[in-house]
N, C-alpha and C positions, 0 to 999 in steps of 0.2 A: 652514611649511614643512616638503615630505618632503625627506628626508635620504636617502642612499644605502643604508643600513639600512636605513628603512623600504620604499622601494624594492624591494630583494628581499623582504621578509617580506612582500607585496601577492602576490609574482608565485609564489610556496608552493601549491600543491595538495595536497589529501589527498583519495585515491579509497576508498570506502566502499562495501561493499557491504549488504545486507539484512542476509546472516546472519550480519557482522560486529558490527549494530548491535542483535539480537534474541538473548538470550541461549539456553544451548539447554538449558535448564529454564523457556525459559516455557511458562504457560497457550494460549499463544496456537500456538505449533507444536505442542504437544500437541493442541489441535482440529484442525490440520489432519490432522495425522497419522491423527487417528481419522473424522472427516467425509469423506466421498467428494462433493464439489461437483458430478460432472460430472451427474447426474440433471440441472441445471438445463437446460444446453442445447437435449436436446430439446424442454423446455417452451416455450422461448421462442424458437425457432428462427423461427416465423412473423412476431412481431414486430418482426423488427431486416430491413433491408432490406440488400442488396450492392452497392448502388450508391450513392456521396455520400461523404464521411467518413466514418473507420472511430469504430465507436461505444467506449462502455466496455463492457469485458468484465461480460456479466451478474452472472457468479462472484464480482466483486470487488464490484460494489456490492453483493450476499446478504452477502458476507461482511464487508463493512464495519457494515453493518445488524446483523448478526451481533455484532460486534466491539463497535458501541453499545451492545448489551441487553446485552450478556456483561459488559463493565464499567460497566455505566450512564453513560455520556457521551452528552448533552444535542446535543451541536454537533455539525454536521458537521465544520469546522476543527477541535473540540478530538480528533474522532476521526484525520485527517488526520495532525495533529501528534502524537499518541501512535504 
C-alpha cells in the first residue's frame, strides 16, 4: 500500500550529467583529450545516407570499440553499462 510519503519519494528526480559521473582523472578523459577522432568523418561520409532516420555517430561507434579494447570488455551491453 502506498502512503503519502512513498508517493512523494517517487516524484523526486535527480539530474546528472556525464561530467558528474566520470571522475576528472579517469583514463577515458585522458584518452579523449589526447586523441582527435575527427579524422573519421571524411573516411565514412560516403557510407552514410543523408535521408531517413539519423544514424549513430561514427565517432561514437569507434570510441566504444576503442573502450572495449582498452578495458578488455567483451560485451556491448557491459560497455554501455560501464
